[in-house]
N, C-alpha and C positions, 0 to 999 in steps of 0.2 A: 386292940385286937387283942382277944382272948388268948390263953395259953394255949388252949385246946387247938384252936386255929392254926397258932403258929408252929404247934409240934404236928400238925395235920401237915401244914406245907412243908414241913422239914421233912416227913416218910414221902412226901410225893416227890420232892427234889431228890432225896437217895435213891429213890428206885428209877427215875427219869436217868440220874447220872450213871447208875449201873445196866441199863436197860439195852440190851443187844440188837434189836427187832422193836420195828416201830408197833406190833404188837404188844409188847411190855410195856409201851410208854401208855397205850389206851387203857390197856387193866390197869396202870396204876391211877390213871384218870378217873376210870370205874370205879376202883376201890375207895378212892378218896370222896366223890361224890356220892356214894352209897353212905359214906360214914357222916358226911357232912348236910348232906339234903336229903337221901335216900331215892329209890327208885326200885322197881319191879324189871326195867329192860333199860339197858342203854347199847347205842350202837353209836358210831361212827361211820359217817359217809362223805363220800366225794361226789361231785356232782362233772358233768363232760359240758363241754367250754358252751354250749348252748343254753344249758340249765335245765334240760328234757330230760336226764336219765341221771340218777343216782344209785351210785356202786357200793355193798356196804365193805367197808375196810374192817369191821369191827362190831362184834356182838356180845352181849353180854349172856346170850340166849342162842348160841349156834344153831342149837337143835329146832328150833321154834325160825327164828330169824339167822339164816347162814352166812357166812362169811362170803364176799365173793358176789351176791347173788346182785342183781339188778332190777330196779323199781322205776317206774317215771315217776316224775314229779307232777303231780296231778293238778296244782291249783297254779295259775299265772299269780293270783294275789300273793301268793304263800311265797312264791317264786321272785317276785318283788321285792317282797318284805326282807327275806331272809338272804337270798342269794345276791341280788342287785343292792341294796341298801345295807346289807350287814347287819339287820334290825333280829333279836331274837322274835320268835313264835313262842307265845306261853298260850295253851288251851286249857281250859278248866272242865270242859263238860265233853261228853262223846259226841253230841253236836258237833262241836266245832272241830274234833277230828275228822267227821263225816264230810264237812267243809273243804279238807284240804287234802287228805289221805286216800288213795285210790284201795287202798286195802285197810281200810277203817273198821269193816265189819269184823276182820280178822282180830285186831288189837281189841274191840270191843267185849268180842267171844273168850279172850284170855282176862278181861277185868281190867282192860286199860282205857281210862278215861280222862287222863288229862299229859299234859307233853311239854316239854321245852326244847326246842330246837336251836341249838345256840352255834349261829355262824362260826366261823374261824378264818380271819382274815390275817393278811400278811401282804402288806405294801398297797393297801387299798383293796385287795381284790378277795372275795370268799373263796377258801381252798375249799372247805367241805363244813361239817356240822358234828357237834355233840348232840347227841339226842336221846332225852331222859322220859320214859314215861312209866306211869304209876295209875291208883285208882282214881277216879273221878273226883275233882275239887283237891286233890293233893298238894298242888304247887300255887294255892290262893295266897299264901303267905311268902313268897319265894324271896332270898336275897340273890334277885338276877345278877347283882355285880360279884357275888360270891362263884356263882355258877361259872359267868365270864372269865372269872380270873384262874379258876380250875381247868375250865379247857380248854384254854387258851395254851396250856402247857402241852399240849398235844401238835401244835404246830411246827416246831422243828421236825416232829414224827412224818406231818404230811410233807414236809418239802424234801426229805429224804428219801421219802418213798415212790 
């Protein structure tokens, strides 16, 4: 493990230690993933019991993607992969976004063409997801395990909320 990664994990841990609200933890995860991986938009979502609706708890761009907004989960295949099996979804091209997201046109207009949806699991159940979006092809060489580790620091905030 590199010294830079250990230092970044320490910054994240201290931010979580001092957090007073779930949004403080989400902001710390956002900052860590921004510095370690990079993204233009990060959101944290929770899903209803049927996996049909997603509610945004956090957004790095609340003016464009407001917190508290609810969207339908567009693709049954995506829901199976992410919500039922707990496996991340990584899309590299705008066409992949179009195949799984109802609001893909808005994402594409914003210049977002790649996505990472990292499910957050606790006791075998998906509680929500951390979602990073950036330009097309941005996550072609992604260290998915690093994203999983950083994203899962948000689990206690989801459990408390």
